[in-house]
Structures are given as structure tokens and as C-alpha cells.
N, C-alpha and C positions, 0 to 999 in steps of 0.2 A: 393152744390158742384159746382165746376167750370164746364163750358161747352165749346163746341168748338166755340161759338160766344163770348166768353169772351175776352175783349181787351188785347193786348199784355202786357201792363204795368201792369195789374193785374196778369197775368200769371207769370211775372218776379218777383213779389213781394211775400211776405210770408203770405199774408192774406189767411184765410181758408174759408171764405165766400165772394163771389164776391159783396154781398150787403154792404160790409164794405168799399168799394171804391165808391166815387161819390161826388155829391154836398153836402155841410154841411147844413142840414135843421134844425137849432137850433130853440128853442122856440121863440127867439126874433130877428131872422135874418137868412139870407142865404148867403153862400159864395159859388160861382161857383167852381167846381173841378179844372178848369184850370185857375182860377183867381190867377195870380202870381205877380200882381202889388204891388208895395211898398206902405204902408200906410204913406203918408207924411203929411196929414192934421189931425188935431184933430178929425174932423168929421168922417174921414174914419177909424181912429183908434177906435173911439167910437162905430161905426157901427159893426166893426170886433169884438170887445169885446162882444158886445150884442149877436152876433151870436154864439160865442164860449161859453159864460156863460152856466153853467148847471152841468157838471160832478162834479166839485168841490163843488158846492153848495149842490147838491143832496147827495153826499156821506158824507159830513160833517154834514149837518142838519139831514140826515137819521140816523146818529150815535147818535144824541140826542133822542133816541127812548124810548120805555117803560122801558127798563133796565136802561137808564140814568136818567129818571125821578125818579125811585125808588132810585138810588144810590145817585144822588145829593140832593134830598130832605131828604134822610136819614141822610146824612152828616150835613146838615143844622139843622134838628130837634134835632139830638143827640148831636151835638158838635158846633152848631153856625157856624160862618164863619171861624173857626180856620184852616180849611183844604183848603181854597181857594188857597193857594200858590201852591198846587199840580197842579191846572189848569194852572198856569203860566208856571210851568216846563214843562208841556206837550205840550205847543204851538210849541217849536222847533221840538219836536219828531213828532208830527202831520205833520208839514210841510215837514220835511226831508223824512219821510216814504212815504208820498203820492206824493212828487215830484219825488222820484225814481220810483213810479209806473207810473206817467205820462210819464217819459221818456221811460220806457218799452212799454207802450201802443202806444204812437205816433211813436216811432222809429221802433218797431217790427211789429206791425199790428197783433200780436198774443197774445192770453190771457195767464194769469199767469199759470193756470194749464197745458196748452199745452207746455209752456216753461220749466216747471219743468219736465214734462214727456220726452221731447226731450233731455234735457241737463243732467238730473240726473238719467234716467232710468224708467222702468215701475213700480217698487216698489214705488218710491217716487211720480210718477205721479198718480198712483192709490190711494196711501194714501192721497194725497192732495185733490182729489175729494171726496173720501169716508168720510174723516173727516169733510170736508167742508159741505157735504150733510148732515151729522148727526147734526153737530153743527148748521147749518142754520135752519134745520127743527125744532130744539127745540127753537132757537131764535125767529122764526116766531110765535110759540105758545106763547111766552112771549109777543109778539106784540099784539096778540088778547086778552091776559090777560089785557094788558093796555087798549085796546079799551073797554073791558067789564067794567073795573073799572070806566072809564070816563063816559060810558053810565049810570052806576048805579047812580052816583052822579047827573046826569042831569035828572034822572027819566024816561029814555027811556028804554023800554023792551030789555033785553040783547039779546034774540033770534033774534029779528028782526034787532036790531042794528048791531050785529055781522055779520049776513047774508048780510045785505046791504053793510057793509064796505067790506066784501070779494068780493062780486059782483062788486063793484066799483074798487077795486084793480085789479081784473081780467080783467075787460073791458078796464081800462085805458091803458093796455099794449097789448091789443089783437086786435087793429084796423089795424095793419099793417102800422101805420103811426108814425114814430119816433117822429115827431114834436108834435103830440097830447099828447104822453106820457110825453114829457119833459115839456110841458106847465101845464099839470096836476101836475107834480112833483114840478114845480116852484111855482104853487098856494099853495101847502102844505108848501113850504119853507117860503113863506110869512106868512102862518098861524102860523108858529113857533114864529113870532115876538109877538104874543099875550102874551108871557110871560113878555115882556117889561112893558105893562101897569100894569100887576100884580105887578111887583117889585115897580113901581111907587105908586100904591095904598097902598101897605104895608109899602113902604119907610123905609127900614132898614137904620141905621146909615152909610152913605156912607164913612165917614172917616175911619171907622173901616174895612169896605169892602176893601178899597184901601190898608190899612195897612196889612190886612191878605193876600192880593193877593201878596204883595212884601216882606213880612217878614215871613219866615218859622217858624213854631212852632207847638207844639202838645197841644191838649186840656188838660187842667189842671184837674188832678184827675181821667182821664179816663184810664182804663187798656190798656197798650201798645199793647197787642195782638189783642184786638178788633179794636183799631185805625189803626194798620197796615193792618188788613184785609180789612177795609173800604178803606184805601188808595190803596190797590191792586185792589179793585173792581172799584175804580175811574179810575185807569189806564186801566183796562180791558174793561171798558164801553166806554172809550174815544178813545182807540186804539184797534180796533177789527179786527180779521182775514178776515171777509168777505169784509171789505173796500178795501183791496189790490186787491182781485179778481174782485170786482164790478167796481171800478174806471178804472182799466186797460182795462176791456172789453168794458165798456160804452164809453170811449174815442175812442176806435177802432170803435165801432158801429156808433158813431157820425161822424166818418171819419176825425178826427183831425189829421193833420200831423206835423212833427217837426217845420215847419216854423211858426206855431202858438203857440209854446211853451210858449212864453212870456205872451200871453193872457190867456192861460190855467192856468199859475202860479197865475195870478191875480184872476182868478176864484177860485182857490184853497184857496188863502188868504182871500178872502171875505168869503168863506165857513167857514174857521177856525174862523174868527172873530164872525160870527153868532153863531157857536156852542159854543164858549167860553162866549158869552153874555148870551145865554140860560142857560148855566151851572152856571154862577155867579148869574143870576136872580133866579134860583130854589134854590140854596144854600142860597142866601141872604134873599129871602122873607120867606122861611121855617124857618130860624133862627130867624128872627124878629117876626114871628107869634107865635112861641112857646116858646120864651124867658120868663122865669119866670112863665110859665104855667105848670099844672100838667103833660101835655103830653110831656114835654121837656125830651129828652132821652128815649122816649118810641115809637120809630117809628114802624109802622106796615106795611103800604103800601100807595101807591099814593092817594087812595080814602080817607084814613083817613087824609091825608094831605089836600085834598080838603075840607073835612068836618071841619077841624080846621080853615082853612082860612075863611070859611063861618061863623063860629061861632065867631071868634075873629076880623075879618076885615070886612066882608060883602059877600053877595051872588054874587055880580058881579065879583069880582077878583076870587072867587072860580069856578064860571061858566067858566070864561076865561081860567083858569088853566085846568079844565076838557076838554074843547074843544081843547086846545094845546096838551094835553095828547093823545087824540084820533087822532089829526092831526099827531103827531110825530109817533104814532104807525103805521098809515097807510103808511106813507112814508118809515118807517123802514121795514115794511113787504114787500112792493114793491121792495125795493132795495135788501134786503137780498135774496128774491126769485129769482130775476134776476141774482144775482151774482152766484147762483147755476146753473140756466139754462145755463148761458153763459159758465161756467166751464165745464159742460157736453158737450155742443156743441163744445168747443175747443178740448177736449180730443178725442172725436169721429169724428172730423172734419165734422160735419153735419151743416146744415143751422141753424144759430143762430143769427138772427138780428131782431130788432124791425122794421126795413124797410120792412120786409117780412110779408105776410098774414099768418095767422095760418095754412092754407091748404098747405103752402109752407115751413113750418118749424114745423111740427107736434110734434117732440120730445121736442123741445126747448120750445114751448108754453105749451106742455103737463106737462112737469116737473114743470113749473111755476104755472099752474092752480092746479095741484095735491098738491103741497106744501101749497098753500093758502087754498084750500078747506079742506084739512086734518087738518090744524092747527085750523081753524074756528070750524070745527066740534068737535075736541077734547076739546076745551074750553067750549062748550055747553054741553058736556056729563057730567051728574051729578057725583060728587065725583071723577072727574079726579084729578090726583096727580099733580096739577098745582105748588104747592110749591116745590115739588120734581124736577119738570122740570126747574123751575127757578134756583135752587141750581145747577143742572146738567150743565146748560148753563154757569153759572159763573165758574164752575170747569173746563169744557172743554175749554172754551176760555182762561183760565189761562194756561192750559197745552199746547195748540196748538200754542199760539201766538209766543212764542220764535222760534218755528220751522219755521213758516211762515216768521218771520223777517230774519232768517238765509238764506233762499232761496232767499229772495228779495235782500239781500246783495250780495250773490254770483252771481245772475243773473246780477246785476248792475256792476259787475266787469269782466263780460265775454265779451271780446273784439269781439268775433265772433257775439255776440247778439247786443251789443250796439256800437261797433266801437268807433267813436270819442265822443260818448255820455256817456262813462263809468265813474264810480265814480272818483272823485279826492281824494287826501289823507285826507283832512279835513273831507269830508263826510264819508270816511271809518272809520276814528278814531271815530267820533261821533256816527255813527251807531254801531260800535263795542261795545262801552260803553253802548249804549242803549240796545243792545242784551243781554249783560251780565247782566244788571239790570233786564230785563224782565225774564231771566232764574231764577234769584234769587227770584224774586216775585212769579214766577210760582211754584217754589219748596215750597215756604212758603204757598201759596194758597193751593196747593195739599195736603200738610202735615196737614194743619188746617182743611180741609174737612174730611180727613181720620182720623185725630186724633183731635177731637174738644177740648180736654183738653189741647192742646199745650200751653205752658206757654210763658210769655214775654221773660224770659231768654233764652228759646230754639230758639225763633225767632231771638233774638240778636245773638246768636251763628251761626245760618244759615247765617245771614247777614254778620257778621264778617268773618266767614270762607269763605264764597263765595267771598267776596271782596278781601281777602287775596290770595285766590287761583287765581283769575283773575289777580291780579297784578303779582303773580309769573309766570304765563303762559305768560303774556305780556313780562315780563322781560326776560324770557327764550327764547322767539322768537326773541327778539331784540338781545340778546347776540349771539344766533346761527347764525343769519344773519351776524353779525360782524365777528365771528370767520370763517365763510365760505367764507368771502369776497364778500358777495353778494351786488352788487351796488344798490343804490336806483332806483326805477322805473323811466324810462324817462318820461319827461313831455308829456302829451297827446296832440296830434295835433288836435285842434278842428276847424280848418279852414274849412269852407264850410259845417259844420255839419248839417245846416238846410235842406240840400238836401240829407243827407245820410240815407237810410233806410236799415233795415236787409234784406238780400237776402233770398230766399226760404229756408225753414228748411232743406230740403234734401241736399242742397249744403253746409251746414255749416260743418267745421271740427269738429271732436269729441271733446267733452268738456274735458279739461285737469283735470284728477283726480289724483292729486298727493297722495302719501302715507299718508301725514298729513291730506289732505282733506277727504280721505276715513276713516281715524281714527276718526276725529271729527264727521262725518256723522254717523258713527257706534255708537258713544257715543250718539248722538242725537237720533238715532233709539232705542236704548236701554232704554234711559230715557223715550221716549214717550211710549214705550211698557209697561214699568213697571208702569208708572203713569196711563195710561189708564186702565190697568188690575185692579190696586187698586181702581181706581174710579169706575169701574163697580161692583166690589166686594162690595164696600161701598154702592152703589145704591141698589144692591140686598138685602143687610142686612136691609136697611131702608124699603124696600118694605115688606120684611118678618116681621119686627117688627110692621108695621102697620096692619098686618093681624093676 
């Protein structure tokens, strides 16, 4: 909480924790708070970039976590490299989504959950935190499942390995030193590159990899319903809700301001490059490993992939793959836990910064520790429903992602929040299309989990009907605007925006909630409620069936 000794420029800003303002202490450099000099030389620009690097790298590589390892290797083992094109299509989606998050973080100084609470009311604020908490808690369990699978292949006792990993994750964030945590995280980012030598050792035909990255196609002879569900899983594991909350809060905690936006965008681009390289590597070497083998099309889990690589290629690449799996699961667990702790700190306006000692931010660190410890303990409990948890994570992520994207788009068009940093027309059109696609994929995923016997024809009907409805709604809005004589929005004056910050939350005018916006938010609320209820019923049925 702010105190009477807080500098005036902090009081006049929207920051909720005074520790979020000060010098930038990045893993690879420092920038003084009042350093406003222009970077005119390449050396100065390079040093600035090194100091800023971190948020984009961590959030992107953290997304290549245990779930991603499972999804990408499943795609490779079952369908070869035929689905690599999905990764190419996701590159602009990743950039646009996270670039909007960057703007919200650097310009507002307030986390994603708090902005939703302030601009859309208590219901959506509470919903965003509760659903994030539940989804993230389950996701962290899947990270420790990944750690345990990697440990099993390496022959390391699961109990000791999981306990040490959990302790390492807790200690890395609990020193009260932001720089130490970021250095720990960037070491894990480097560890993710172990997938590259695995790709080289397996050496899949690169001409085929490049072709499948650029030419969309479907695996021959594969059931459309199964392939569509895997494509949805690829989208869900590559564009996850926790990313939005984590990067916005982490950028704020690192004390990055709008004048360093260009450097932060470079950080994001580098992170996207690394996550795509990792995904291509996993899909590529798993495809080459199992091509023509009995295991082709028989994916079970990442541990079986490691065993297959050891059997058909060698123990060295299998060991590197297992280490990379553990590495990715650790960074994923840390980032997902932090996104939850940051969100709770935002909503309740309590101390929530890695710059603070645990004694000065008890709730923030308490949430982080409890999530890690509970997930690790659950994985070690005999007969835990780990498979059920993994399925629940996939389903919940699919249900909640469209909602998260909707609020991201609305916030980035809120002039009171972003001023000269609000979205341009091209970004809005692109993001609107992405949201529509995510809603369709979410509906298909939810339907497939609730009704496993869903046919290819039914999936095509959902896709076709959804696309037609989206086109009709877009056409209706366009015609309505023309008939009402609504003029196109005036160009946004972006001059001097590098110095513009959102004022304190209590000074903002109320959010403009038109009848149309209320209607769409009501539809979103109804869909989320119905989908979540059906998902809960399905999970209960599965639990009862097992007993």
C-alpha cells in the first residue's frame, strides 16, 4: 500500500504498489528511473535492449510448457508434420495479443484483472480472478506431471525430483530480488534451446518441414473430428489465458514505461521466435522418429516419446528431450503461479511485487507458494486423477480463452485507459476475426468433451454456421452504421504518446456501456455459464464412472 512518504509522481499515477515504480533492474542490465536520454548509438540501444529483455521471453517460452510438449509431440507422432502450418498462422495472433497486453501494462501500470474489475464491474472482475485461479491451479498440476514424466525417463526418483523442483521454483521468486528471479527464468529460457540439438540429431527432412509450414493441409486418411480437436489443442496451448495476465503484471513489476515500448516489442518477437522454433522442433523430430514405426499414430504421453527417441535414435537426444521437458515445466509452473498471485494482488490492491521481501507481501507470496506446493503434492499422491486434470485444463482453457480475448479487445479500445495508445482500425479488425475464430473453436472443443461421439459432419456444421453468423453480424453492424449516418472514427492523435500514462483509477470517467455492449457481454456471460456447468457435470460423471 502507498504511504505518506511515497513520491508525488507515484501518487499521481495509477500504480497499485509503490514497488512498481523505480529503476529497472533487469537480468542483463539496469536503467535508472530518471534516465530519459535518447539512445543515439548502437551500443546504448543494445544495452537498453539487454536491460529490457525478459517479459516477452519468459511468457512465450513459458507457454512451451508440459501441455505444449504433449500437444506438439502428439501432432508429430500421430500425423507427421502435416499440421505445422497451424504454427505459422498463430504467429500474428501471438504477436497482436501480447502486443496489446504490453500496451496495457506499460501505459496503465495496473494489472489485467484490476482493469476488468474497474471498467466492467465486480461480476467480471471476480469472474476473471476466480476462473484464472481454478484454471491456473490445474495447469500447474500438469506442469508437475511433466516434471515427473521427465524424471521417470532420467531414472531420478519422482518424489525427490518433484520436491526439489517445487522448492527451486518457490525459492527463485521468494528472495525479494526481481533481478534474481529474472536471471533464473532466463537460464530456463536458454534450457529450452536443448530441443534444437534433438532436432538436429533426429534430422527430419527439412524440405518437408518447410513445405508443411507454408502449405495448409490435413493429414490424409485421418478422421476430421480427431484432427480438428488436435488443431484446437494446438491453438489452446499456444495462446493461453494466463499469458495475458502474466505479461501485463510482469511488465509493470519490471517498471517498464511506454518510452521503452520498442525494446519490449523486440523482446516479444524474440520470445515468439523461440516458442515457434521449439514447437517446430518437437513436431518435426517426433514425426521423423515414429515415421513407419508401430508407434505411429499411437501417442500416449511425453514419456513414451522420450522412450521412442531413445529406442530409434539414441539415448542422448532422449535425455536432452527429457531435460527440456523438466526445464519447460519449471518455467511454466513459475509463470502460471505468478500470474495468479499478481491478479489477486491487483484486485485487492495489496503489495504484489517481486521487489518486495515475503514479509512485506505475505498474501502475494503465500498464494504463489500454496499453488506450487499443492500441485507438487497432488502429483505425488497415489492414484491421483492426473489424466482427468489434464483434460479439464484443456477444456477450461478452451472455454475461457474467448472471454479473455474479448476483454483484452475492449480494454485496448478504452480511451480513458489507453488514450493515444488505443487500438487502430486494422488491429481491431484482425483481433475481432481472431475472437470469432476462438469462440468457434471453443464451442467445438466444449462440445467434443461433453459429447465424445461428435461427428466430422457436426463439426463442419458448427464451423460453417458460426462463420456464416459472424459474417451476418459484421454485415449488420456495417449497414446499421451507414443507415444511422455514423461517421468513421477520427484518426487517433498519437503525438507524444511515449510520455502518456493512465491517471489514477478513481479519476477515470465511467466506462461507456452501450446497449449493444451490454447485450454482447450478456451473451458471453450466458455462454460461459452454460459451458462451465456442462463441463462440471461431465467431470462429475467421469469421476462417478471411475468409482
